[in-house]
C-alpha positions as CSV (number, residue, x, y, z in Angstrom):
1,M,-61.4,-26.6,-31.1
2,W,-58.1,-25.0,-30.3
3,T,-57.4,-21.5,-29.0
4,F,-54.3,-19.4,-29.6
5,Y,-54.0,-16.8,-26.9
6,I,-52.0,-13.8,-25.6
7,L,-51.8,-13.1,-21.9
8,Y,-50.4,-9.9,-20.3
9,S,-48.9,-9.3,-16.9
10,S,-49.0,-5.7,-15.8
11,I,-46.5,-6.5,-12.9
12,L,-44.0,-7.9,-15.3
13,N,-45.0,-5.8,-18.3
14,L,-44.8,-8.9,-20.4
15,F,-46.9,-10.9,-22.9
16,Y,-47.2,-14.7,-22.8
17,I,-48.1,-16.4,-26.0
18,G,-49.6,-19.9,-26.1
19,F,-52.3,-22.2,-27.4
20,T,-54.6,-24.8,-25.7
21,G,-57.2,-27.3,-26.4
22,D,-58.6,-26.9,-22.9
23,E,-61.2,-24.5,-21.7
24,L,-59.5,-21.0,-21.8
25,T,-60.7,-20.0,-18.3
26,E,-59.2,-23.2,-16.8
27,R,-56.0,-22.6,-18.7
28,L,-55.8,-19.0,-17.3
29,R,-56.5,-20.3,-13.8
30,R,-53.5,-22.6,-14.1
31,H,-51.3,-19.8,-15.5
32,N,-52.2,-17.7,-12.4
33,S,-51.7,-20.5,-9.9
34,N,-48.5,-20.6,-7.9
35,H,-46.3,-23.0,-9.9
36,Q,-42.7,-23.4,-11.0
37,G,-43.2,-22.3,-14.6
38,F,-42.7,-18.8,-16.1
39,T,-46.3,-17.6,-15.6
40,G,-46.4,-18.9,-12.0
41,K,-44.3,-16.0,-10.7
42,K,-46.9,-13.2,-10.3
43,G,-50.4,-14.5,-10.8
44,D,-51.8,-11.4,-12.5
45,W,-52.1,-12.7,-16.1
46,E,-55.1,-11.6,-18.0
47,I,-56.3,-12.6,-21.5
48,K,-55.7,-9.9,-24.1
49,F,-56.3,-11.7,-27.4
50,T,-57.6,-15.0,-28.7
51,E,-58.1,-16.7,-32.0
52,T,-59.8,-20.1,-32.5
53,Y,-58.6,-22.9,-34.8
54,N,-60.0,-26.2,-35.9
55,T,-56.7,-28.1,-35.5
56,K,-53.9,-28.2,-33.0
57,A,-51.4,-27.8,-35.9
58,E,-53.0,-24.5,-36.9
59,A,-53.0,-23.1,-33.4
60,Y,-49.4,-24.2,-32.9
61,Q,-48.4,-22.6,-36.2
62,R,-50.0,-19.3,-35.1
63,E,-48.3,-19.4,-31.8
64,Q,-44.9,-19.9,-33.4
65,E,-45.5,-17.1,-36.0
66,V,-46.3,-14.6,-33.3
67,K,-43.4,-15.7,-31.0
68,K,-41.0,-15.1,-33.9
69,W,-42.0,-11.5,-34.0
70,K,-40.2,-10.9,-30.7
71,S,-41.8,-7.4,-30.7
72,H,-43.9,-5.9,-27.9
73,K,-45.2,-3.3,-30.4
74,L,-46.3,-5.8,-33.0
75,I,-48.2,-7.8,-30.4
76,E,-49.8,-4.6,-29.1
77,K,-50.8,-3.8,-32.7
78,L,-52.4,-7.3,-33.1
79,I,-54.3,-6.9,-29.9
80,G,-55.4,-3.4,-30.9
81,S,-56.6,-4.6,-34.3
82,A,-59.0,-7.0,-32.5
83,H,-60.6,-4.1,-30.6
84,S,-61.0,-1.8,-33.7
85,D,-63.2,-4.2,-35.7
């Protein structure tokens, strides 16, 4: 099982888009740890949205699709649609 996810940092007011085959709580812990990568700067990332896929290719494709939007508003709309079901 693969998970596409969107994280949000209130300090940076930014979304982070990714996918993982790992346990999502472990992946979030690594994002929030003090490390050299982009998400290691603030440590306040929280999960805002997830979708599960059967294959790595599907999760990767979804990640690339959403990253191409380059729109804070479209991402907020996607997150909001999950809460209105």
